[in-house]
C-alpha positions in Angstrom: 6.0 18.7 38.7 4.8 18.7 35.1 2.1 16.2 34.3 1.8 14.1 31.2 -1.4 14.4 29.3 -3.7 11.4 29.8 -5.7 12.0 26.6 -3.1 13.3 24.2 0.5 13.8 23.4 3.3 14.9 25.8 3.0 17.5 28.5 -0.3 18.7 29.7 0.8 22.3 29.7 2.0 22.2 26.1 -1.5 21.4 24.6 -2.7 23.8 22.0 -5.4 25.8 23.6 -7.0 29.3 23.7 -5.6 31.8 21.2 -3.1 29.3 19.8 -6.0 26.9 19.0 -8.0 29.8 17.4 -4.9 30.7 15.3 -4.5 27.0 14.2 -8.2 26.9 13.2 -7.8 30.0 11.1 -4.7 28.6 9.3 -6.4 25.2 8.6 -9.6 26.7 7.4 -7.7 27.9 4.3 -7.3 24.3 3.3 -10.2 22.4 4.9 -13.7 23.3 5.9 -14.2 23.5 9.7 -17.5 23.4 11.6 -16.4 26.0 14.2 -16.7 23.5 17.1 -13.9 22.6 19.5 -14.2 19.2 21.3 -13.7 19.8 25.0 -11.3 17.7 27.1 -13.5 15.4 29.2 -13.3 15.2 33.0 -12.3 11.8 34.0 -15.1 9.9 35.7 -14.4 7.0 38.0 -13.7 3.7 36.2 -15.1 0.4 37.5 -13.0 -1.0 40.3 -10.4 -3.5 39.3 -11.8 -7.0 38.8 -8.5 -8.7 39.7 -6.9 -8.9 43.1 -4.1 -6.4 43.6 -0.7 -7.7 42.3 2.1 -8.4 44.8 4.2 -5.6 43.3 3.8 -1.8 43.6 0.7 -0.9 41.6 -2.1 1.6 41.1 -5.8 1.0 40.5 -7.0 4.6 40.4 -8.8 6.2 37.4 -6.1 8.6 36.3 -3.3 5.9 36.1 -5.6 3.4 34.4 -6.9 5.9 31.9 -3.4 7.0 30.9 -2.5 3.4 30.2 -5.6 2.5 28.2 -4.6 3.8 24.7 -1.4 4.9 22.9 -1.0 8.2 21.1 -2.4 7.5 17.6 -5.2 9.7 16.1 -7.8 7.1 16.9 -6.5 6.9 20.5 -6.9 10.7 20.9 -10.4 10.7 19.4 -11.5 8.0 21.8 -10.0 9.7 24.8 -11.7 13.0 23.9 -15.0 11.0 23.7 -14.3 9.5 27.1 -14.3 6.1 25.4 -12.3 4.0 27.9 -14.2 0.7 27.6 -11.1 -1.5 28.1 -8.7 0.0 30.7 -6.1 -2.2 32.5 -7.2 -3.6 35.8 -4.0 -2.4 37.4 -1.0 -0.4 36.4 2.1 -2.2 37.9 5.5 -0.6 38.5 8.2 -3.2 39.0 11.2 -1.8 41.0 13.6 -4.5 39.9 13.9 -7.5 37.7 12.5 -10.0 40.3 9.3 -8.0 40.3 8.8 -8.8 36.7 9.0 -12.5 37.4 6.5 -12.1 40.3 4.1 -10.3 38.0 4.3 -13.2 35.5 3.5 -15.7 38.2 0.6 -13.6 39.5 -0.8 -13.2 36.0 -0.7 -16.9 35.2 -2.4 -17.7 38.5 -5.1 -15.1 37.8 -5.6 -15.7 34.1 -4.5 -12.2 33.3 -2.7 -10.7 30.3 0.4 -8.4 30.8 1.0 -5.5 28.4 4.5 -4.1 28.8 4.5 -0.3 28.8 7.5 2.0 28.2 6.6 5.6 27.4 3.1 4.8 26.0 3.9 6.7 22.8 2.8 3.9 20.4 0.9 5.1 17.3 0.0 1.6 16.1 -2.0 0.1 18.9 1.0 -1.6 20.5 0.0 -1.1 24.1 -3.8 -1.5 23.7 -5.1 -5.0 24.5 -8.1 -5.9 22.4 -8.9 -9.3 23.7 -11.7 -10.2 26.2 -9.5 -11.3 29.1 -8.6 -9.0 32.0 -5.2 -7.4 31.7 -2.7 -5.3 33.5 -0.2 -2.6 32.3 3.4 -3.2 33.2 4.9 0.3 33.5 8.7 0.0 33.5 9.4 3.7 34.4 10.9 2.7 37.7 13.6 0.7 35.9 15.3 3.9 34.8 19.0 3.6 35.8 22.2 3.9 33.8 24.2 1.0 35.2 27.5 1.4 33.5 29.3 3.8 31.1 32.2 2.1 29.4 34.4 4.9 28.0 37.1 2.5 26.7 34.8 0.4 24.5 32.2 3.2 23.9 29.1 1.6 25.3 26.4 2.2 27.9 24.4 -0.3 30.0 21.0 1.1 30.9 17.7 -0.2 32.2 14.8 -0.6 29.8 12.6 2.0 31.4 14.9 5.0 31.1 13.5 7.8 29.0 15.6 9.3 26.2 16.4 12.7 27.8 17.5 11.0 31.1 19.8 8.6 29.2 21.4 11.4 27.2 21.8 13.6 30.4 23.9 10.9 32.1 26.1 10.4 29.0 26.7 14.1 28.4 29.2 14.7 31.3 31.4 12.0 29.6 31.1 13.8 26.3 29.3 10.8 24.9 25.9 10.3 23.2 23.7 7.5 22.0 22.6 9.8 19.2 19.3 8.1 18.8 16.5 10.6 18.5 13.1 9.4 17.4 10.3 12.0 17.3 9.0 10.5 20.5 12.5 10.8 22.2 11.2 12.8 25.1 8.4 10.4 25.8 9.8 7.0 24.9 12.2 4.6 26.6 15.4 2.7 25.8 13.6 -0.7 26.1 10.7 0.5 24.0 13.1 1.5 21.2 14.5 -2.0 21.2 11.2 -3.7 21.4 9.8 -1.7 18.5 13.0 -1.4 16.4 12.8 2.4 16.5 14.5 4.6 14.0 16.3 7.7 15.1 16.3 10.9 13.1 19.7 10.5 11.5 19.2 10.1 7.8 22.0 7.6 7.1 24.4 5.4 8.9 23.6 4.2 12.4 20.1 5.5 12.7 18.2 2.3 13.8 18.4 1.0 17.3 19.3 -2.3 15.7 22.7 -0.9 14.8 23.3 0.4 18.3 22.4 -2.5 20.4 25.3 -4.6 21.7 23.6 -7.0 24.1 20.1 -7.3 25.5 18.9 -8.8 28.8 15.3 -9.9 28.7 13.0 -11.5 31.3 10.6 -14.0 29.8 8.0 -16.3 31.6 10.5 -19.1 30.9 13.6 -17.4 32.3 16.1 -14.7 31.8 18.2 -14.4 28.6 21.3 -12.3 28.0 23.5 -12.4 25.0 27.3 -12.2 25.0 28.6 -8.6 24.7 31.1 -8.5 21.8 31.5 -6.2 18.8 30.3 -8.9 16.4 29.5 -12.6 16.7 29.5 -15.2 13.9 28.4 -18.1 16.1 25.0 -19.0 14.8 22.0 -16.7 14.5 22.3 -13.5 16.5 20.3 -13.9 19.7 19.5 -10.2 20.2 17.8 -10.1 16.8 15.0 -12.2 18.4 14.2 -9.4 20.8 14.5 -6.5 18.4 11.0 -5.8 17.2 9.4 -8.4 19.4 7.0 -5.7 20.8 6.7 -7.2 24.2 5.4 -10.5 23.1 8.4 -12.7 24.1 9.5 -11.0 27.3 10.3 -7.7 29.0 13.6 -6.0 28.2 15.1 -5.2 31.7 18.4 -3.8 30.5 20.8 -3.6 27.5 24.2 -2.5 26.4 24.3 -0.1 23.5 27.1 1.5 21.5 27.7 5.2 22.1 29.9 7.8 20.3 31.8 10.9 21.1 29.6 14.0 21.0 30.0 15.8 17.7 31.9 19.1 17.7 32.0 19.8 14.0 28.7 20.6 12.3 27.7 22.1 9.0 24.3 22.4 7.4 22.3 24.0 4.5 18.8 24.2 3.1 18.4 23.6 -0.7 15.3 24.5 -2.6 14.3 23.0 -6.0 12.0 24.2 -8.7 10.7 20.6 -9.3 10.0 17.7 -7.0 11.4 15.0 -9.3 14.7 17.0 -9.5 14.9 17.1 -5.7 14.3 13.3 -5.4 17.0 12.7 -8.0 19.4 14.9 -6.0 18.7 13.0 -2.7 19.2 9.7 -4.5 22.6 10.7 -5.7 23.6 11.9 -2.3 22.4 8.7 -0.7 24.5 6.7 -3.1 27.6 9.0 -2.9 29.0 7.6 0.4 28.8 11.1 2.0 26.5 9.8 4.8 24.9 13.1 5.9 23.5 13.1 9.4 20.4 14.9 8.1 19.0 14.5 4.6 15.4 15.4 5.0 13.5 16.2 1.8 10.1 18.1 2.2 7.8 18.1 -0.8 6.3 21.5 -1.8 3.2 21.2 0.4 5.1 19.9 3.4 7.6 22.7 3.0 4.9 25.3 2.7 3.0 24.1 5.8 6.1 23.9 8.0 8.6 26.5 6.7 6.5 28.8 4.5 8.7 27.9 1.5 6.6 26.9 -1.5 9.2 24.7 -3.1 10.6 21.2 -2.5 13.2 21.7 0.2 16.1 19.6 1.3 17.5 20.0 4.8 21.1 18.8 4.8 23.4 18.4 7.7 26.8 16.8 8.5 28.5 16.3 11.8 31.6 14.7 13.3 33.5 14.4 16.6 36.8 14.1 14.8 37.1 16.3 11.8 35.6 19.3 9.9 32.6 18.4 7.6 32.5 21.5 5.4 34.0 19.6 2.5 31.3 16.9 2.7 28.6 19.5 2.8 30.1 21.3 -0.1 30.1 18.2 -2.2 26.4 17.5 -1.3 25.5 21.0 -2.3 27.4 20.6 -5.5 25.3 17.5 -6.3 22.1 19.5 -5.6 23.3 22.2 -8.0 23.6 19.6 -10.6 19.8 19.0 -10.3 18.8 22.6 -10.2 18.9 23.1 -6.5 19.8 26.4 -4.9 21.1 27.2 -1.4 18.4 29.0 0.5 19.1 32.1 2.6 16.2 31.3 4.9 16.5 29.1 8.0 14.2 26.3 6.8 16.0 23.9 9.0 15.3 25.9 12.2 11.7 26.5 11.2 11.1 22.9 10.3 12.7 21.7 13.6 10.4 23.8 15.6 7.4 22.6 13.6 8.5 19.0 13.9 8.7 19.2 17.7 5.3 20.8 17.9 3.6 18.5 15.4 2.1 16.0 17.8 0.6 18.8 19.9 -0.8 20.4 16.8 -2.2 17.1 15.7 -4.2 16.9 19.0 -5.4 20.5 18.4 -6.6 19.5 14.9 -8.4 16.5 16.4 -10.4 18.9 18.6 -11.2 21.0 15.6 -12.7 18.0 13.8 -9.8 17.4 11.3 -8.8 13.8 10.6 -5.0 13.5 10.5 -3.1 10.3 9.7 0.6 9.7 9.3 2.1 6.6 7.8 5.7 5.8 6.9 7.3 3.2 4.7 10.4 2.3 2.8 10.7 1.5 -0.9 13.2 1.2 -3.7 14.2 4.3 -5.6 12.9 2.7 -8.8 9.4 2.5 -7.3 9.1 5.8 -5.4 7.5 7.9 -8.1 4.8 5.4 -8.8 4.2 4.8 -5.1 3.9 8.6 -4.4 1.4 9.1 -7.3 -0.7 6.1 -6.2 -0.9 7.3 -2.6 -2.0 10.8 -3.6 -4.6 9.3 -6.0 -5.9 6.7 -3.5 -6.4 9.3 -0.7 -7.9 12.0 -2.8 -9.6 14.5 -2.0 -7.6 14.5 1.2 -4.5 16.7 1.4 -1.3 14.6 1.3 2.2 15.7 2.1 5.4 13.7 2.0 8.9 14.0 3.4 11.9 11.6 3.5 12.9 10.8 7.0 15.8 8.4 6.1 17.6 7.6 2.8 19.5 4.6 1.8 21.6 3.7 -1.3 18.7 1.5 -2.5 15.7 3.6 -1.6 14.1 6.3 0.6 11.8 6.1 3.7 8.9 8.4 2.8 6.7 9.7 5.6 3.2 10.7 4.5 0.8 13.0 6.4 -2.9 13.1 5.4 -5.4 15.8 6.3 -9.1 15.5 5.8 -12.2 17.2 7.0 -13.9 14.9 9.4 -17.6 14.5 10.3 -18.3 14.6 14.0 -18.9 11.1 15.2 -17.5 9.6 12.0 -13.8 10.4 12.5 -12.7 6.9 13.3 -14.5 5.4 10.3 -12.8 7.9 8.0 -9.4 7.3 9.7 -9.9 3.5 9.2 -10.8 4.1 5.6 -7.8 6.3 4.9 -5.5 3.8 6.7 -6.8 0.9 4.7 -6.5 2.7 1.4 -3.0 3.8 2.1 -1.9 0.4 3.4 -3.2 -1.5 0.3 -1.3 0.9 -1.9 1.9 0.3 0.0 1.6 -3.5 -0.3 0.6 -3.3 -4.0 3.8 -1.3 -4.7 6.2 -3.5 -2.8 6.8 -1.1 0.0 6.9 -2.1 3.7 3.9 -1.5 6.0 6.2 0.4 8.4 9.7 1.6 8.4 10.0 2.5 12.1 6.6 2.7 13.8 6.3 -1.0 14.6 3.4 -3.3 13.8 1.3 -3.1 16.9 -2.3 -4.0 16.2 -3.2 -1.3 13.7 -0.8 -2.7 11.0 -1.6 -6.4 11.6 -3.9 -6.7 8.5 -1.0 -5.7 6.3 1.8 -7.4 8.1 2.4 -10.6 6.2 5.5 -12.5 7.2 6.3 -15.7 5.2 4.5 -18.8 6.6 7.7 -20.5 7.7 8.9 -17.4 9.5 5.5 -16.9 11.2 5.5 -20.6 12.2 9.0 -20.1 13.7 7.9 -17.0 15.7 4.9 -18.8 17.0 7.1 -21.6 18.2 9.3 -19.1 20.0 6.2 -17.6 21.6 5.0 -21.0 22.8 8.4 -21.8 24.2 9.0 -18.5 26.0 5.4 -17.7 27.0 3.5 -20.9 27.1 0.5 -19.4 28.9 0.3 -16.6 26.3 0.2 -13.8 28.9 2.5 -11.2 27.2 0.9 -8.7 24.8 -1.2 -11.2 22.8 -2.3 -10.0 19.4 0.8 -8.2 18.2 2.8 -9.8 15.3 0.0 -12.4 14.8 1.1 -14.1 18.1 
């Protein structure tokens, strides 16, 4: 069986090593100075034995399981893992087999003064699964709750358990010619419940791209009981109950199962890549498409540097795609291309979409390779109004200079884009985390100063907390909910200022 990497992203056998790592170093050295050193992957030494008694639910206390549940998958997590910095591992990794096990874990944690950190796929890049308090804690791994419980072909919905991973969910929908059509970059290594808990965004540029839009009803186990909303297309009776769990990041309860809307699998698809001589012209074209009502499935704009690094095309490049399960989409694509022509865009004869897709899937593995080469890599994503994007983009590039900054649009809305920035900087061995923290702080201050959100789809976790500023009445309301549902404060303390 394939093994997940304990120290970095994804599958162990997909890590960038050997000649591939040498080739990566050669390419990167054209942009950033490298010291020629490659950080080795450390051998796991034994961690101290768990200080807590073993929970009354299936659990593991061995070094490998605990190490893999200590950190998420952000840059700073990979650096610490490569430095064998596992100062705060969970005491136990617990694997509930059914809903009642979750309640038993809550009771055990309260009795033992332990914190419980819900764990889906472990793909958080914002410190969402890393407890930074002083109390002992356990990791509640939901991977055994991985069933599809019902597929409703009449009402186009699926009921699945929170621990099911993206590929397994889609595999069970496929024989019915259905799909959830929710594909975050972490799709292969993230879970249905994790998407709901973090308000994940899929990689469809417009329309139903957020998990918020797809959720129909959530069942959640809290220390104060089980809550489940009515399953209906829409509900005007008071505030929407499921909105409380969306984005709660494991602080209110554990999502055991949920109903979500699915759709027929698309059979009509049409796509094109458009290149532009100027970046501002490409942005103007995307804005017009976003406000046209065409609703492309893909409308991903790469700035010239992003396009060069990922597709070898030295121009701003728009990757456009349309799809439908009901009707041909060539006309919609033709109109979008016509809009691009009006802004100086030209249809490319190269397969930028295919090249970019391959680079996109490999990106997290390449990031880990860059870490081993001593490069500091940070990504951050946001959303802003169209009227403020140019100033925001200029301010980000200036604030992070002399680092190399690239930008792409992951999603577009009639009122603004969701820019995704990547930053590359030459690190100093031993000082990578300090530089990462500095870049993160500089970028985050710029986002707030320009009225952009601190995150569009990566969740708050702990890394975004200094720049997550809900209004005082809303924060007071969230804290009251926390006190009611989790009076002993055992669930993921620290996220969302709770």
